[in-house]
C-alpha positions in Angstrom: 33.7 27.7 -57.4 32.8 26.5 -54.0 30.3 29.5 -53.6 28.5 28.5 -56.7 28.2 24.9 -55.5 26.7 26.0 -52.2 24.2 28.2 -54.0 23.3 25.3 -56.3 22.6 23.0 -53.4 20.6 25.7 -51.6 18.5 26.2 -54.7 17.7 22.5 -55.0 16.6 22.4 -51.3 14.5 25.5 -51.8 12.9 24.1 -54.9 12.2 20.8 -53.3 10.6 22.4 -50.2 8.4 24.7 -52.3 7.0 21.6 -54.0 6.0 19.9 -50.8 2.4 20.1 -49.6 2.6 18.0 -46.4 3.5 21.1 -44.2 0.2 22.7 -45.2 -2.8 22.0 -43.0 -6.5 22.1 -43.4 -9.0 23.1 -40.7 -10.3 20.3 -38.5 -13.6 19.0 -39.7 -14.8 17.2 -36.6 -13.6 13.7 -37.4 -11.1 13.1 -34.7 -10.9 9.7 -33.0 -10.2 9.1 -29.3 -8.7 6.3 -27.2 -11.7 6.7 -24.8 -14.8 8.8 -24.7 -14.6 9.3 -20.9 -11.5 9.7 -18.8 -12.1 8.5 -15.2 -9.6 9.9 -12.8 -9.6 7.6 -9.8 -10.9 8.8 -6.4 -8.8 11.6 -4.8 -8.9 13.3 -1.5 -9.9 16.9 -1.5 -7.1 19.3 -2.4 -4.6 16.4 -3.1 -3.4 16.2 -6.7 -4.3 13.1 -8.7 -2.1 10.9 -10.8 -1.7 11.8 -14.4 -4.1 10.1 -16.9 -3.7 9.8 -20.7 -6.0 10.4 -23.6 -4.8 9.7 -27.2 -6.2 11.7 -30.1 -6.0 10.3 -33.7 -6.2 11.9 -37.1 -7.2 9.0 -39.4 -7.4 11.2 -42.5 -4.7 11.6 -45.2 -4.4 15.4 -44.5 -2.6 17.4 -41.9 -5.1 19.3 -39.9 -5.1 22.2 -37.5 -7.5 22.0 -34.5 -8.5 25.6 -33.8 -8.9 25.0 -30.1 -8.6 22.3 -27.5 -10.0 23.5 -24.2 -11.7 22.5 -21.0 -15.3 23.4 -21.0 -15.1 25.2 -17.7 -12.1 27.2 -19.1 -9.7 28.8 -16.7 -12.0 28.0 -13.8 -11.6 24.2 -14.3 -10.0 22.2 -11.6 -8.5 19.9 -14.3 -5.3 20.8 -16.1 -3.7 19.3 -19.3 -0.6 19.1 -21.4 -1.2 18.6 -25.1 1.8 17.0 -26.8 4.1 18.5 -24.2 2.6 22.0 -24.5 1.1 23.8 -21.5 -1.2 26.2 -23.4 -3.0 28.8 -21.3 -2.5 27.5 -17.7 -3.1 24.0 -19.0 -6.8 24.9 -19.8 -6.9 26.3 -23.4 -4.8 25.4 -26.4 -5.0 27.2 -29.8 -4.2 26.0 -33.3 -2.9 22.6 -32.5 -1.5 20.7 -35.5 -2.1 17.0 -36.0 -0.4 15.4 -39.0 -2.1 12.9 -41.3 -2.3 9.3 -40.0 -0.8 10.5 -36.7 -1.8 11.0 -33.1 -1.2 13.2 -30.1 -1.2 12.7 -26.4 -3.1 14.7 -23.8 -2.2 14.2 -20.1 -4.8 15.2 -17.5 -4.6 15.8 -13.8 -6.8 17.4 -11.2 -6.8 19.0 -7.7 -10.2 19.7 -6.4 -12.0 20.5 -3.2 -15.1 18.6 -1.9 -17.0 21.9 -2.5 -16.3 21.7 -6.2 -18.1 18.3 -6.5 -21.7 17.6 -7.0 -23.1 17.4 -3.4 -25.4 14.4 -4.4 -22.6 12.1 -5.6 -19.3 13.9 -4.9 -18.3 13.7 -8.5 -16.3 16.6 -10.1 -16.8 16.6 -13.9 -15.7 18.6 -16.9 -15.1 18.0 -20.7 -12.3 18.4 -23.1 -13.7 20.2 -26.1 -12.1 19.9 -29.6 -13.0 22.7 -32.0 -16.5 24.3 -31.8 -19.8 24.7 -33.5 -20.7 22.0 -36.0 -17.2 20.5 -35.6 -17.4 20.2 -31.8 -16.2 16.9 -30.3 -16.0 16.2 -26.6 -14.4 13.8 -24.1 -15.9 13.7 -20.6 -13.7 13.9 -17.4 -15.0 12.4 -14.2 -13.4 12.3 -10.7 -14.8 11.3 -7.3 -13.7 13.7 -4.6 -13.6 12.2 -1.1 -13.8 14.4 2.1 -11.4 13.6 4.9 -10.0 14.7 8.2 -6.5 16.0 7.6 -3.9 15.7 10.5 -0.5 17.4 10.0 2.3 19.2 11.8 1.4 22.8 12.5 3.6 25.8 11.5 5.6 27.3 14.4 5.8 31.1 15.0 9.3 31.1 13.5 8.1 29.5 10.3 9.5 26.0 11.0 7.4 22.9 11.0 6.3 21.1 14.2 8.4 18.1 15.1 8.5 15.2 17.5 11.4 13.0 18.6 11.6 9.4 17.5 14.7 7.3 18.4 16.5 10.5 19.5 15.9 12.3 16.2 13.6 15.2 15.4 11.1 14.3 12.6 8.2 16.1 11.1 5.3 15.2 13.3 2.8 16.3 15.9 1.0 14.9 18.9 -2.7 14.0 18.7 -4.8 16.3 20.7 -7.9 15.2 22.6 -9.4 18.7 22.5 -8.3 20.0 19.1 -10.4 23.2 18.3 -11.1 21.9 14.7 -11.1 18.1 14.9 -12.2 17.5 18.5 -10.8 14.4 20.2 -8.0 13.3 17.8 -7.3 10.3 20.0 -10.5 8.6 18.9 -10.6 7.6 15.2 -14.1 6.8 13.8 -15.5 5.7 10.5 -17.4 8.9 9.8 -14.7 10.2 7.5 -11.3 8.8 6.4 -8.2 10.4 7.9 -5.1 11.6 6.0 -1.9 11.9 8.1 1.1 14.0 7.1 4.3 13.4 9.1 4.3 11.2 12.2 1.1 11.4 14.4 2.3 10.8 18.0 0.3 9.4 20.9 1.1 11.5 24.0 2.5 9.9 27.2 -0.2 8.2 29.3 -2.8 8.5 26.5 -4.5 5.9 24.4 -5.4 6.2 20.8 -8.4 4.2 19.7 -9.5 3.1 16.2 -13.1 2.2 16.0 -14.5 -0.5 13.6 -14.6 0.7 10.0 -11.9 3.4 10.5 -9.8 4.3 7.4 -6.4 5.9 7.9 -4.3 7.1 4.9 -0.6 8.0 5.4 1.2 10.4 3.2 4.7 9.6 2.0 7.2 9.5 4.9 4.4 9.5 7.4 3.4 7.1 10.1 2.0 6.6 13.7 4.2 6.8 16.8 3.1 5.3 20.1 5.4 6.9 22.6 6.5 6.1 26.2 3.6 5.0 28.4 1.2 5.5 25.5 -1.2 2.8 24.2 -2.9 1.8 21.0 -6.2 0.0 20.7 -7.5 -1.2 17.3 -11.1 -2.4 17.7 -12.0 -3.7 14.2 -14.6 -6.4 13.8 -15.6 -9.1 11.3 -17.0 -7.7 8.0 -19.8 -9.4 6.1 -18.9 -8.0 2.6 -15.9 -7.5 0.4 -15.9 -3.8 1.3 -14.4 -4.7 4.7 -16.9 -2.3 6.3 -15.8 -3.2 9.9 -12.1 -3.6 9.3 -9.7 -0.9 10.4 -7.5 -0.1 7.4 -4.1 1.6 7.3 -2.6 2.4 3.9 -1.2 5.2 1.7 -3.0 8.3 0.6 -2.9 7.5 -3.1 -6.3 6.0 -3.9 -5.7 5.3 -7.6 -5.7 1.6 -8.5 -2.2 2.0 -9.8 -1.0 2.4 -6.2 -3.0 -0.4 -4.7 -0.1 -2.8 -4.3 3.0 -0.6 -4.4 5.3 -1.1 -1.3 6.9 1.6 0.7 4.3 4.4 0.2 4.5 5.4 3.9 6.7 4.5 6.9 5.4 2.6 9.8 3.5 2.2 13.1 6.2 2.5 15.7 5.6 1.2 19.3 8.4 2.8 21.4 10.3 1.2 24.3 8.0 1.8 27.3 4.7 2.0 25.4 2.2 -0.4 26.9 -1.2 -2.1 26.7 -1.6 -2.5 23.0 -4.4 -4.6 21.4 -4.9 -5.0 17.6 -7.9 -6.8 16.2 -9.1 -6.8 12.6 -6.5 -4.5 11.1 -5.6 -4.5 7.5 -2.3 -2.7 6.8 -0.8 -2.2 3.4 2.1 -0.7 1.5 4.3 0.6 4.3 8.0 0.3 4.7 7.6 -1.6 8.0 4.1 -2.4 9.0 4.2 -2.8 12.8 7.5 -1.9 14.5 7.7 -3.0 18.1 10.7 -1.5 20.0 10.5 -3.4 23.3 7.0 -2.3 24.5 6.4 -2.7 28.2 4.0 -5.6 28.3 2.1 -8.2 26.1 0.8 -7.2 22.7 -2.2 -9.0 21.4 -2.5 -9.2 17.6 -5.6 -11.0 16.2 -7.3 -11.3 12.8 -4.8 -9.0 11.2 -3.6 -8.8 7.6 -0.3 -7.1 6.5 0.7 -6.8 2.9 3.3 -5.3 0.5 5.8 -3.9 3.0 9.2 -2.7 1.6 11.1 -4.2 4.6 9.1 -6.0 7.3 5.5 -6.9 7.9 6.1 -7.1 11.7 9.5 -6.3 13.2 9.5 -7.1 16.9 12.4 -6.3 19.2 12.3 -8.1 22.5 8.6 -8.1 22.5 5.9 -10.4 24.0 3.3 -11.1 21.3 0.3 -13.3 21.4 -0.8 -13.6 17.7 -3.9 -15.4 16.3 -5.1 -15.4 12.7 -2.4 -13.2 11.3 -1.7 -13.1 7.6 1.4 -11.5 6.1 2.6 -11.5 2.5 5.2 -9.7 0.4 8.0 -8.1 2.5 11.3 -6.9 1.2 13.3 -8.5 4.1 11.0 -10.7 6.3 7.2 -11.0 6.8 7.8 -11.6 10.5 11.1 -10.8 12.2 11.5 -11.3 15.9 14.9 -10.1 17.0 16.8 -9.4 20.2 14.9 -12.1 22.1 11.4 -11.9 23.5 8.4 -14.2 24.0 6.1 -15.1 21.1 3.1 -17.4 20.7 1.5 -17.6 17.3 -1.5 -19.9 16.4 -3.2 -20.3 13.1 -1.1 -17.7 11.3 -0.1 -17.6 7.6 3.3 -16.1 7.3 4.1 -16.0 3.5 6.6 -14.1 1.6 6.3 -14.0 -2.2 8.7 -11.1 -2.7 10.8 -11.6 -5.8 14.2 -11.5 -4.0 15.1 -15.1 -3.1 17.1 -14.1 0.0 14.0 -13.0 2.0 12.2 -14.9 4.7 8.6 -15.5 5.8 9.9 -15.9 9.5 13.1 -14.8 11.0 14.1 -15.4 14.7 17.1 -14.0 16.5 18.3 -13.5 20.0 20.8 -10.8 19.1 20.9 -7.3 17.6 24.0 -5.5 16.4 24.7 -2.2 18.2 22.8 -3.2 21.3 24.4 -3.4 24.7 24.5 -6.3 25.5 24.3 -7.6 21.9 22.3 -10.6 22.9 19.0 -11.0 24.8 17.1 -14.2 25.7 14.5 -15.6 23.4 12.5 -17.2 26.1 9.9 -18.6 23.8 8.8 -18.7 20.1 6.0 -21.1 19.5 4.2 -21.6 16.2 1.1 -23.8 16.3 -1.0 -24.8 13.3 0.8 -22.2 11.1 1.9 -21.9 7.5 5.4 -20.6 6.9 5.8 -20.5 3.1 6.8 -18.3 0.1 8.8 -18.1 -3.1 12.3 -18.6 -1.7 13.9 -22.0 -1.1 14.2 -21.3 2.6 11.4 -19.3 4.3 12.5 -20.0 7.9 15.6 -18.5 9.4 17.2 -18.9 12.9 20.0 -16.6 14.0 21.2 -18.2 17.3 23.7 -16.8 19.6 25.0 -19.1 22.3 25.3 -16.2 24.7 21.6 -16.1 25.5 18.6 -18.5 25.6 17.0 -19.5 22.3 13.8 -21.4 23.0 11.5 -22.2 20.0 9.0 -24.9 18.8 7.0 -25.5 15.7 3.9 -27.8 16.1 1.7 -28.9 13.2 3.1 -26.4 10.7 3.5 -26.4 7.0 7.0 -25.2 6.3 9.1 -24.4 3.2 12.8 -25.2 3.6 15.3 -26.8 1.3 17.5 -29.7 2.5 20.1 -28.9 5.0 22.7 -30.7 7.2 22.6 -27.8 9.7 21.4 -29.3 13.0 19.1 -26.3 13.5 16.9 -27.4 10.6 16.3 -31.1 11.1 12.5 -30.9 10.9 11.9 -34.7 11.0 14.3 -35.8 13.7 14.6 -32.8 16.1 11.5 -33.5 18.2 12.5 -30.9 20.8 11.8 -28.1 18.3 9.7 -29.6 15.5 6.6 -31.8 15.7 4.3 -32.9 12.8 6.0 -30.6 10.2 4.7 -30.8 6.6 7.7 -29.9 4.6 7.7 -28.3 1.1 4.2 -29.1 0.2 2.1 -26.5 -1.7 -0.6 -24.8 0.4 -2.4 -23.9 -2.9 -3.5 -20.4 -2.0 -6.4 -19.0 -4.0 -4.4 -16.1 -5.5 -1.1 -15.3 -3.8 -0.3 -12.3 -6.2 -3.5 -10.6 -5.0 -2.8 -11.5 -1.3 -5.7 -14.0 -1.3 -4.2 -16.7 0.9 -7.3 -18.7 1.4 -7.1 -22.5 0.9 -9.4 -25.2 -0.2 -9.6 -29.0 0.4 -6.8 -29.7 -2.1 -4.3 -27.8 0.0 -1.6 -29.6 1.9 -2.7 -27.6 4.9 -6.3 -29.0 4.8 -7.3 -30.7 8.1 -3.7 -31.0 9.3 -3.9 -29.0 12.5 -3.9 -30.2 16.0 -7.2 -29.6 17.8 -5.3 -28.8 21.0 -4.1 -25.5 19.5 -7.3 -24.6 17.7 -8.6 -21.0 17.6 -12.4 -21.5 17.3 -12.9 -19.0 14.4 -10.7 -18.1 11.5 -9.8 -14.6 10.4 -13.1 -14.2 8.6 -15.2 -15.3 11.6 -15.8 -18.7 10.1 -16.0 -21.6 12.6 -13.2 -24.0 12.3 -13.8 -27.7 11.9 -11.8 -30.4 13.8 -9.1 -31.3 12.9 -8.6 -27.7 11.8 -6.8 -26.5 8.7 -3.4 -24.9 9.1 -3.1 -21.1 8.7 -5.4 -18.2 9.3 -8.2 -19.4 6.9 -10.7 -22.2 7.2 -10.8 -23.9 3.8 -13.7 -23.2 1.4 -14.6 -23.9 -2.2 -13.1 -21.2 -4.5 -15.2 -19.4 -7.1 -13.7 -19.4 -10.6 -10.8 -16.9 -10.8 
């Protein structure tokens, strides 16, 4: 009896299936719709894979259709590759008999890896088309990518097949030393604006050598890469004021993903490390973005000058200074996972007209952290002989943006003069900003600087800012970070106030 019942159910299913028509398809008739008619893949460096871009294809009809072919116009020779609804087709180039149900859609994901020689020599664009069907039913979607030439610097392969390494903090890491007479690149210790540079691994500056970055230089670091300035080595960044939004004279350090999706993502590369014993560093008009730690000073030998420098979106620190002597003018730092500026294990610091902001979403982070100790060091404490902040802004999204980590076993000398500071109420004697005149003078507490657009790292101010004309002329730096002459009394922070355009 049970066997008859099973046969009966099977017969019903078979009969029902034979009556359905929605599994039948008709040939495509050239009436597909697309989410865009051109897919622009953002600028990529030669031979570096792009991000993945999306195209959506719609069947607006009431019939299931079969698209005879979806293919790249350049066929198997195309530098683009696709997946169509998860299918790879013929090497990601050609797809046959693709079904698209009525009132449904499918996704096409597109990537590219191309050389500069593949691009049009007049505009460096590499183009192709996705073709749907052929003949009278042919429909096309254009693909466009800008290919950028670059100088690639990377660890060489050793004879035994291992990758070249350098030693940082006693550990071997993938890296290489810059060569002033490289057979292919020439003098690698002088970076120019002729082409951007892409660095893989750590680029090391040899002992007793100086690496120089000329105005307009662009340096892109691959994931887990950075710059290492070793013992007795020096770094000179010689950027200059720019006159346009292209920052044509700025030296820029950032990651090697050029797509707009990556423009503000922290932690894309590691750091610029200044080793214990490195010396004679000067940094002017540097913009550094999206590192883990921007500038990491490990007790360099003598004074470091940092002027007109912007550091944004670092996963840990904008500047981490260990027992360092820094003279800083017109520095802007924003978004750091731990602290925008952290001066630890003592040192000597003078900052004037700087904007230290931290708008990271974690409320336990700081704009400025000062300490005269460091766990694991022998001895654990070291004198903070001076930390002076004049005409500065110390602000952010946390309740307290200023942190002091004092040990009584070593000196801790600091002073804030004419600064705008964000800090909640406290009975701690270290944070009595109105009554402790030894450490604090003319502090503007918890008033909004009214940045132009903090989420886009535009920390300019206008005349409505609480920082407007609140500086002391005795500490004035004559020009702001943009080369604009300051008025007297000056505004606090790195920017001279101006009227904002509409956002």
